[in-house]
N, C-alpha and C positions, 0 to 999 in steps of 0.2 A: 251388503252382499250376502244373502242368506245361503248357506251351504245346501246344495240339492242332493237328493239320492243319486247314487252312481249311474243308474239307468237314465235319469233325467239329464245329468251332465253329459253322458255319452251321446244321447240323442240330440242335445243342443249342439254339441261339437259337430255332429254329422250334418246339421242343417244350417250352420252359420254361413252368412254371405256378407261380403264386404266390398265396398267400392273404394278402390285404392287410387289416390291422387298423389301428385308430387308433394314432397315435404315442404311445408311453408317455412319461411324464415321467421324466427321468433326473436323478439327484442329482449333487452335486459329485463329480468324479473318475470318474464312470462314462462310458466311451466307448461309444456305441451300436454294435451290430453293423453291419458295412459289407460291401458287395459291390464288388469292382473290376470294373466293367462295361466290357468292351472296346468302344470306339467307333471305333477306327481301327487296323487291323492290316495288316502285310505291305506297306506302301506307303512307309514312312519308314525310313531306315537307323538314325540315332542321334538321337532327339529331345533337344535340350539346353535348350530353353526353350519354355514354353507361356504365352501371355498374351492379352490382349484389348485392343481399342482403346477400350473403354467408350464406344462411340458409338451404342448402341442396336441394332446389327445382329446381335448374338449371335455374331459370328465369333470363332473362335480362330485365333491366329497361332502356328505351330509352327516353330521353328528346327531344321533338320536339319544335323548337324555338318559334313558336306562343303560346305555353303554355301548351301543353299536355304531360303527361308522359304515355308511353305505356309499356305493359308487353309483352315480347316475350318468349314463352314457347313451348318446344317440336317442334321447327321449325315453329311456327305460331304466328302471331301478334293477341293478343286477341282483340275482337271488342270493349270492354268497356275500356276506359282509366283508368289507375291506379289513376290519378289525373288530373283534367282539370282546369287549372288556367287561361284559355283564356276567351274571351268575351262570349263564349258559356257555360262557367262554372262559375268560381268565378270572372271573369273580373278583375284579378289581374295584369296580365302581360301587359306591354306596349312595343310594338315593333316599333311603328311609325304609322303615318297616312296611309301610303300606304304599305301594306305587300307584294306587288309584287316586290318591289325594295330592293336593298341590305341594310341591317341594321345589327348592332352588338348588338342590344338590344333584349330582350326577355327572355325566360327560358333558362338559360345558364349552370346550373349544379345541381347535386343532389348527395347525398351520404347517406349511412345508418350508424346508430350508431353501433360501434363494438359489442354492447350488444343487437342488434336488436332481436336476436333469443333466448335471455336468459330471461325467464319469471320472475325471481326474481331480475333482475338487473334494475337500474333506466333507462337505455337506451332501454328497451324492447319496440318494435313496433315503435320506433322513427326513422324518417329520416329527412334530411335537404335539402333545395332547395335554389338556388341563382337565382333571377330573377330581371329584371328592371321593376319598376312601374312608374306611371304617375308622372310628375314633381311636382304635387300638394301633393304628398304623404308626410305626416308628417315625419320629420327626425330631430334628434338633431345634424346632421352633414350636414347642407345645403351647397350648392355651389352657387356661383354667377358668371355667370348665372346658371340655373339648367335645363338641358334637360330631365333628368329622375332621378330616385332614385333607387339605388341598395338595395335590400331587402334580408336578410338572415333569413329564417324562418324554424321553426320546425313543422312537421306534425306527426300524428300517423296513423298507418294502422288500418282499421276497425277491430273491434273485431269479426265480423261475416264473413268477406270475406277477405282472405289474398291478393287477387288481386285487392282490392279497398282500397284507403286511405279514412280517415275520413276528409272531407273538412272543417268541423267546428273546427278541432283541431289545426288550425294554431296558432302558438305562434311566434311572430316576435322577433328575437334576436337583430338584428343590422341593421341599415339603414345608408346610406350615399349618398349625392347628387353627380351627374355626370354633369359637366358643358357642355359637348358635347355628341353626340350620340354614339361615338365609344370608344374603349379602355376601355371596362367595365370589363376586366378579365372574371371571370365566374366560374373557377374551385373551388370546395370545396371538401375536402378529409380529412379523419381522418388519422393522422400519427400513427406511431408505439407507440407513447406515449399516445394514446387515446384522443388527443386533436384535435380540428377542425381547419384546415388550409384553408385560403381563399385567392384566387388570385384577386388582385385589380389593375386595369389599372390606368394610370396617369390622366385620366379624358377626354381624347380625343383630337380632332382636330389633329394638327401636331406640332412637335418641343417642346411640353410641355411648351409653352409660350403664349398661348391664354388667354383670360379672364377666370378666375376661376382656374388659375395655378399660383402658388406663383411667384410674380414679373412679370407676364404676362399681356398682353393687347390685345384687339381685334383691336386696331388701327394699321394699316400697315404703315411702316414695323414694325412687332412685335419685341420686344426687345430680344437681346442675352445677355449673361453674367449674366443671372438671375438664381435663384435656381430651379424653377419648382417644381411640386408636387413630382416627383420621389425622389428628394433629401431632401424634407421638411418632417422631422419626426414629425411635429405637425399635419399632416393630414394623412388620411387613404389611399389616392390615390397613386398608383405607388408602391405598397407594397405586401408582403406576410404577412397576418395577422394570428395570432394564438389565439384562444379563447377556453374556456371550456363551451360548450353549456349548461351544467347542473349547472354551477356556478352562482353566484349572485353578485359578487363584481364589475362588469362592470357598466358603466353608464346606468341607467335605471333598473339595477338589473335583466336583462333577460339573462345574460351570465356572465362568469367569466373571469378575466384576470390572466393567470398563473403568479405566483410570480417570476418565472425564465425567463420570457420574457426579452429580452436584454435591453429594454429602459424604464422599469417600474420605475417611480419616477425620471426620468432624465430630464434635461433641455437642449434644443438646444441653443448653444451659438456661435454667429458669431460676427465679428467686427461690422457689420451692426446690430444695436440693433433691427431693425424692424423684423429681422428674428429669434429673440430669443423667447423662450417660452417653456412650458412643452411638452415633447414628448408624443406621444400616446403609451400607454402601450400595446396595441393590436399588435403592429408591431413586426414581427419576422425577416424580412429582407426587404431591400428597394433598391431604385435605379433601378426600373423596369419600363418598358414602357407599355407593355400589356401582362402579364403572363397568356396567354389564357388557357394552359393546363399544369398541373404538375402531378407528381406521386411519390409514395414512393416505393422503392424496399424492401418491408417488408414481402414478402412471404418467405416460407421455402427456405433456401439457399441464401437469399438476404442480402444486405449490410445495409439496412435501410436508404440509401442515398435518398435525395430528388432531382429529376430531373425536370427542368422547361424549357419549350420553351418560350422565350420572343420575341414577335414580334417586328421587327426593324422598323426604319423610312424609309429612301429611299435607303439604301445601304446594311445593314448587318442584317442577322437573326442569332439568337444565342440560344444555349442550355447551361444552367447553372446548377451547383450543388449548391443548396441552403443550406446555413448553418446559424445558429443562429447569428443574428447581422450583417450578410453580406451585403455589399453595392455593387451593380452590375452596378454602373456607370452612368446610364441614369439620367440626360440629358447631363452630361459632356462627356460621351462616348456612342457610338453606337457600340456594340460588344467591341472589344479591341482597337478601333480607336477613337481618339478625335473627338467629335461632336461639342462642343462649347468651344474653347480655352479661350474665354473671361471670363469664370467662374474662370479660374486660375488667370487671371489678377485681377479679383475682389475679390480674396481670398475666394471663396466659392466652389472651385473644391475639390472633395474628394482626399485625399492624395494617397491612394492605393486601388482603387476599384478592386473587384475580376473579372478577365477576364473569358469569357466563356470557357467551356471545348470543345466546337465545334462551328464553325461559318461558314457561307457561305454568298455570296453576291448576290444582284439582278442582273439579266442579263443586260448588257449594262451600269452598273453604274460605279462609279469612277474607272478609269483604274489604279490609283496608289494603289488601294487596291488589293492585290494578294490573291484572294480566289476563290474557285470554284463557278461558277454561277449556282445556283441550284433552286432558287425560290424567292418568294416575301413575304411570310407570313408563319412563322414556326408554325406547329401544333404539340405541345408536345405529347409524347406518354407514353409507358410503358416498363419496363424491363421485358423481358419474363421469367416467372418462371413456365410455364405450363409443361405438360409431353408429349404432342403429338409430339413435335418437339425438341428432345434433343439437336440437333445441334445449337439451338438458345438460349439455356439457358444462362442467365446472360447478354444478349445483349439488348441494349436499342433501341426500334423501335419507330420511329417518322415520321412525314410527313411535307409536305408543302401544303398549301391551293391552291397555284397556282394563276393565274391571276384573278383579281377581275372583269375584263371586258373581253369580247371576249370569245374565246373557253377556257374551263376548261383544266388545265394541271397540276393536282396534282401529287405529288411524295411521295414515301415512302423511307425512309433512315434508316441507322443503325449506332449505336455507340457502341464501345466496349473498355474496358480497354486494353491497350497494355500489361500490366501486372497487376495481381490482386492487387487492392489497390494502384496502382502507381499514380493515378490521371491524367495520360496521356491517351488520348482516340484517337482511330482511327475512322475516319468518313468514312462510306460506302455511297457513293453518291446516289446510287439507289439499293434498294434490288432487287435480281433476281426474279422478278415477271414474271411468265410464259406468262401472257397476255400483257406484256409490262410495262415499268416504265421509265418516267412518263406516265400518262394515262389521258384520256379525262373525268376526274371527279375532282371536288374540294374535298379536304380532310378537313372535318370540325372537326373531332375528332377521337381519338382511344379509345378503351375501353377493359375491361377484363370481362370474365365470372368468376364464382366462382372457376373454375379449373385452372385459369390463362391463358386461351387461349385468343388471341387478336383479336379484331374486329375493323373494320374501318368504320366510318360514313362518307358518301359521299353525294355529290349533283351535279346534272348536270347543273342546272341553278344558277344564282347569287342571284336573288330575293328571299326573305324569303318564300313566297308561290307561286313563279313563277313556272308554270307547265312545264312539258316536255311531248309532245304528249298527252296533255290533262289530264295528271295524275301527282300526287305528284312526285317531282324530286329527293327526298332523297333516299338513299339506305344504307343497312347494309351488309358488307362483312366480312367473317371470313378468317383469314390467316391460311392456311393448308399446310402441307408439301407435296411436289411433289417428290415421289421416282423416281430415275433415271431409265429409260427404256432401254437406249442403249448409245453407244459411237460410234462416227465416227471420222476419221482423214482425213483432207483435206491437201493434199501435192502435187497434180498434178501441175507440173511446169506451165502448160498452164492456170491454174486457179489462178496463183499468179502474182502479179506485185510488183517490188521493184526497188529502185534507191537510189543514194547518192547525196547530195548537199554539196558544199564546200564554206565556208565563205570567203576565200581569192581569189576566182577566179570565172569565169563563166564556170567552168568545171562541168562535171556530170559523171555518170558511169551506165547508164541505163541497158546495157546488159552484164555487167561484172559478173564474177563468185562470186563476193563479194560485200557487202555493209558495210559501216563504220559508227560509232557513237562515239562521244566524241572529246576531244581536241587532235590534232595531232602535233601541233607546236605552236610557240609563237603567230602566227597570224591565225592559222587554226582550225576551228571547223567543224566537220562532223555531218550531220544528215541524217538519212535514212527514207525513206517512203516505206511502204509496205501495200498491201491489198490482200484479197482473194475474188474470185467471190462468191457471196452469193445471193440467191433468194428464192422464195417461194417453189422451188423444192429441196432445199438443204436437208431438213429433211423429214422424212416420213410424210404423211398426218396426220394432227392433232397433230403433235409433237411441243414442245417448248424447247428452249435452257434452260438448268438448270445449266450448267457450261461450261466455256471455258478456254483453256490453249493454249498459243502460245509458241511453242518450236523452239528455234534458236540454231545454232551451232557456237561457237566462235573458230576460228582456228588460231588466232594470236592476240597478245597484243603489244601495244607500249612498247618501251624498258624500260620506267620508270613507267609502269602501276602498280598502286596499286588498292586494292579493291575499287570499287565505284558503285554508284547506276545508273542503266540504266532504263529509264522510257518510257512507251508507252503513247502517247497522241492522242486522237481522232482528225483526220484531219478535217478541216472545209472548205476546198476548194479542187477542183480536181487538179490533177498533172499528169505529163507525164512520161512515161518510153520509152525513145528512144533507138537508136542503139549504143550509145557511149560505148566503151569498153576499159578500161585502164589496162586490165590484163597484157599486155606485154609492157607497156609503161614506159619510164624512167621519173622521178626518182622512180616510183613504183605505183601500182594501188591505194594506199592510197591517192594519190594526184590528181586522176581523169584525164580526158582528155577533150578536147574541146567538148562542147555540140553539139549534132546532133539535127535535127528537131524532135520534139516530146519529147525531154528530159526536165527535170526540173533542174534549177540552184538555187543558193542562192537568186537571184533576181526574177527569172521567174518560174512560175509553169508549163508553157508550152512554149517551144521554137518554134517559127514559121519560123524564118529566121536566119540562121547561119551567123556569122560575128563577128566583134570586136567593140562593144559588140554584142551578139546575141539579137534578138528582139522577142517579144512575149507577152503573158499574164502575168502580174506581180502578185506576191503574195501581199496581203494587207500589210503584214509585212515581210521585208526581212528575210529569214531563214525559211519561211513556215508558213502557217495558221493552227493553231491547238488549242485545248482547253488547257489552261495552267495547269489545274489540271490533273494529270496522271490517266490513267485507270488501270495501274498495274506497279509494279517496281520490279527489281531484283538486288541484290548486286552481282556483278561479280568480282571474284578474280583470276580466272584462265581460261584456255581454256577448251573447251568441251561443252557439251549440257547444255543449261539453259532454264528454263521454267518460263514464265510470267503467273500468274493465280490470278484472283481477280473477285469478283462478278460483278464489273463494266465491265469487258471484256465480260461477258455473256450478260449484258444489251446492250453493243455496238453491238454484233453480232445479237441479236434478233431484234434490231431496223433496222439493215441492211437487215435482212431476210424479215421483214415486209415491208420495203421500200427500195428496191435495189438502187434506184437513190440517196439515201443518203449515200451510201457506199463509203466513201472517204478514208478509210483505217486509218492506224496509222502512227504517226511520232515517230521514235525511237531516243531518246536523251541519251547521256552519260554525264559524268562529263565534264563541259565546262569551269571551272575556274582554273583547274590545267594543267600543261604542260605534253604532251606526255602520255595521259592516254586513248587514243582511243582503241577500239576493232574492229577487222575485223570479220564479220559474213559471213557465207556461204549463197549465194543468190540462187534464183530459177534456175539460169543458171549453177549451179555447175554440173559437171559430176558425182559427188557422190550424188545419189538420197537420200541416208539415212541421209545426212546432210542438205538437203534443209529445208526451213521453213515449219513447220507443225502447223496447227490449229486443235486442238483436242476438239471436242464438245461432251458434255453430253446432252442428251435430254430425255424428258418424255412426256407423254400424259396427257391431262386434267383430273383432278380428277372427277370420276363419281359421279352422285347423289346417295344419299342413296336410299334404296328400297322404303321407304315411299315417298320420293320426286319424284321418277319415277312413283309411283302409282298415286300420285296427278297430275303429268304432263299428264299422259295418260287420266285420266278421267275429268280433268279440264284444258284443254289446253289454255283457254283464261284468266285464273286467274293469278294474279301476284305471283311471288315467295314469299312464307311466308304468303299467305292469310290464314284466319282462317276457318277451317272446324270443326264444332261441332261434336266431335267423338261420343257423346251420341245420336245425332239426327239420324233420318232415312229419308234421302232425297227422296228415291224412294218408301217409304211406303210399303216395302215388309216384314216388321217385323224384319229386320236385321239392327242393328245400324251401323253407318259409321265405327266405330272401328272394328266391327266384319266383315264387308264387306272387310276391308283391311286384317284382319287376315285370312279370307277364300280365299283371292285372287279374290274377286268378284267385280262387279261394284257398286259404291254407287249411281249411277244415273239411273240404269236400274234394274227393279224389277226382283228378282231371285226366281224361283219356288222351288229350292232345295238348302238349305244351307249346306247340308252334315252332319248336326247335327241330329242324330237319337237315339232313345231309344227303346229297345226291351227286352223281358224276355224269358228265356228258363228254362226248368226243370233242377234242380241241383241234387246233391246227397242228398239222404234222403228227408227230407221235405224242403230243401233249394231251393231258386230260383236264377238263374243266371241273373244278370242285365247287359245287354250288351249295350254299348254306342259307338257311332262313332262321330268324328269331324274332320274337315279339319284344317290343319295348313300349313303355308307357311315357308319353310325352309330358304328362303331368307330374311324373316322379322326378322332380328337379334335384332331388337329393341323391340320385343314382348316377353311376358311371358304368356303362356297358362296354366290355371289351371282348370282341370275338377273337379267339386265339387258337392257333394250330401248333402242333408239335410232332416231331418224328420219334421222340424218345421219352415222353412224359416228364422230362426234366427241364428242357429248354423250350420256352413258349414264345411265339411271335404273335403280336397283335396285328390283325389284318383289317379290323374295322372298329371304330369307337364312336359312342354317343355319350356326350357329357351334359348333365343338367337339363335334359329334355330336348337338346338340339338334335338336328338331323345327323344320321350316322355318316362318318367319313371313312373312306378306305385308306389303307397304308400298308407298306411292306408287301406289295404285290396283290393286295386285296382291292377289289373294285365293288362299290355299292351300286347294284343294278337298280334297286328301287327301295323306297322308304315311304310306304303308303298307308293310309288309314284303313284299319281293319274294322274297328268299331269304337265309337267314342274317342277316348284319348289313346287307345291302343293302336299301334302301328306295326306293320309287318315289314321287316328289313330283309332284303335278299342281297347276299354278298357272294362274289365269285373270285376264285383264284385259279391260275393256270399252273398245272403241275407237270414238270418235265419227267421223263421216264424214271430217272434216278430217284425222284421224290415219291413215286407211287407205291413203293413197296410197303410203306407203313405210314399212316397219317392219323393223328389224334386231334380231336376238336373239343373245345369247351367254350362256354360263355361265362366270362368272369364278371361278376357284378359286385360293386362296392357301394356302400351307403355312407355318405358323409355325415358328420355330426352337425 
C-alpha cells in the first residue's frame, strides 16, 4: 500500500463507492477481508501507542514518540496536546541528539487506570506513561553504562478540561537505567486483576552480552555462555513487571509489589556465587529480549490471557502467552531455537523455558530453521473483541515493523486457537488486506478504541521526526470489514498453465491431461506447478480480492494411498510448460515422458535443448523454487473435487494482480515420505472442462468515506485526513457555525445568504398564535441528531421536533411536523408548527441544536 500525496488521498476518499451486503458467516480459521482505512495522516511523527480511556467519550489517545500525547475525537486530531512531555512542554522525554534518525527511545506507552471514570475511586482521573529520560535522571536502579533512564509516571487529568492533563501532577513511580539506546520495551497496561504490567527490554545492543548486561562486556569479542539481563532475576531488564501503582510497599514507597508476584522474597541461586542474590519482587515473567507490545484478552468474551510480541535477535520473531513466573528463554533461546548453547555448558541455561505460541524467521536467515520468512521485528497486537467484524472475534491481530532501513514493508498477521483453550495456534501469515499485505509502511503499534475496534499506527520513514513530502510521516489506520461485492471463477484453459516434475528422471508432462503430486514409488516424488493469468483487468475497476479458493479434481489415487496433506506453495522462480504428453505412454502417465523444449524437470525450470540430459535454466534447488511455508493445505482421502482456501491465497492473488510479473504460480506438493500415496489431478488439458482447475475469487470495492469525511474532502481538499475543524467556529463569517454548515449541507468556506432556518407566525384558533419554523437537514448525515428547541427564558429549552441519524423528523411537546420534503439531493426541508397560547406569546426564543456522534 504505497502512501499517496494528501491531495490524491482526499480525492480518492471523495470518489470511493462500495456495494454493501450482509455480513457472511465465517468459519474457524477464516479471517475476513479487511481495509486499512486512513483516519489520521501527516500530523503525527511516530505513533507508539493508541488507547482509550473507556469513559464513554469515544476518544483515542495517541502517543507520539518525541513526547506528545494527542486526542483524536470524532474523526479529528485535536490541536492542543493532551500532554506535552517534549522539549516544547515539560522537557521530560529523551529520544536522542538527532530526532531525524532511527531511535527506540522516547514516549513509548500510556494507559488509563481502570477506575479513571469513577469519581469515588482512588484511580479517578489517573493515567500512566512510560518514557525514556536523560541518562542523568536520578534512579535507584542505575546501569553501567547508562544511555537513558526508563520512567514510569502517574499523571492526572485536569479538573477543568477532560482533553488536557495536569502537567504538574506527575508522580514518578519507578525508574531504571538502560545501558544502550534500544530494547526499552515500552508497553504498560492494566491487567484484569487491576494491576499495572510493564514491558521491559534487556537493555539494548545485541546478544544481551554487552556492558550493562549480567556477565557481558563491551570488549570484542563479547562473551557467550553468560547469564545476560533476560535471565537475571536480580534486575528489572528483560522482564514483564507487575506493580500496584496505588500501593506503597515498593522501594521508595511510590508503588506496591503484589504479594503473589512469583519471586517475592526469593533468592537467585547458581553454582557461580557471583550470580546469587535477592530477586526483584516486581518481576512477573522473564527471559524476554524486547517485549515491545503486549495485551490482555480481557474484554467481554475474552480469556484474560496475556499475549506478547517479543522482538528477536537476527533470526526469529515470536509471540508468547505470558504466565506468572514464566521463563521465555532469552538469551539461551531465540524463539524455540538455542541461541547460546554455552549457557548449558556453564550450568546457567533454563531447564525448560516456555516456547512461543507462534514464530517466524527473518528473510534469508539461518536455512536450518524451517519457519516462514515474514519479517524482522514483531509488533504485538490485540485480540479482537469488537462488534463491527464478527468474523474476527477471538483472533489475535499483530504485525511486523518491517525493514529498519530502505523501503518500509510492514505486515499484518493473525493468530487463532486451533481449538478453544487448546493452546495450539494457527498463524495466518498475512491478513487479507484489500490494499495489499505487506505494504509500504512500518507498523509501529496496534491499538484499540473503547468499543474494541483495532487501529494500526504506521510510519513511512525510519527517523523519529523524519518527514515525508515535507510533512510528519506517521499515520493512524482503522481496520474495517470489507463486505464481498461479487465472485468470479477463472477456469479458461488458455489462461491456465500446469505441469509435473519427477524426482527420479528428466521427464515432464507439460501438455498431458493430468498432473501429479506426492510419492509414487520408492524413488519417485511428483510435484506439480500451476498458475493462472492475472493482471489489473482481472477484476472490475476499483475492486480488491477478499477471498480465493483453488478447486482441483482428483481422479485417481496410488494403490496404497491413505489420507494425507497436500499443500500449495508460492513459487519463487518462473517455470515452463512445454509439449510433453505422457497420457498414452508406458508404464503410465504418472511416470512422465522425456521433456520437450519449454518443459520443466526436477533439475530445470526451463528446458532449452533436449537430450540426455536436457539442458536449460536450472532451479536454485532441485525440485523447484518455492516458499517453504504453504499458502493453503487440504487433507485428501478420496477422489473427487477438493478445494484449497486460506487467507494467504487471497494475498497471493492480490499481489499478482498488482504486479503481474511476480505471478509465478504455486507448487503443489503431496506427502513425500510415504510410499505410493500420490494423487492424479485433472489438468487444464482435460477434455472434461468441468474438472479442470478453477480459481474462484471473491472481491469487493474500497470502503467509502463517511458523509462527514466526504464533506471535509470536498471543502478542504488540501487538508490532511483527520485534521481539526472547530465545529463551533464560523470560518466564512456568515453567522452559521461549521457544524451547522455541515448539518445544512452548505459550505463552511463560502458565506451563505440563506441557511433555510426561518421563523414565522400565523393566526391560530381563538386567541392562539401558530408558530411555524423551518430548517434544513441532511438525510445522509447519519452521525447527526437535530433538535428543534424553544424557550421563554434562554435557560430552559423544550425540544419540539427531532431527527436522529438521518431519519424523518418527529414532533414532540406540542410540536407538529407539517412536512419533511426533499429540497435538493439529500437535503430536506422540515417544517414544524406549534400553537402558542396568549400567555406564551410575550417572549419566544428558538434554536436548532445539532449534535454529532463519534
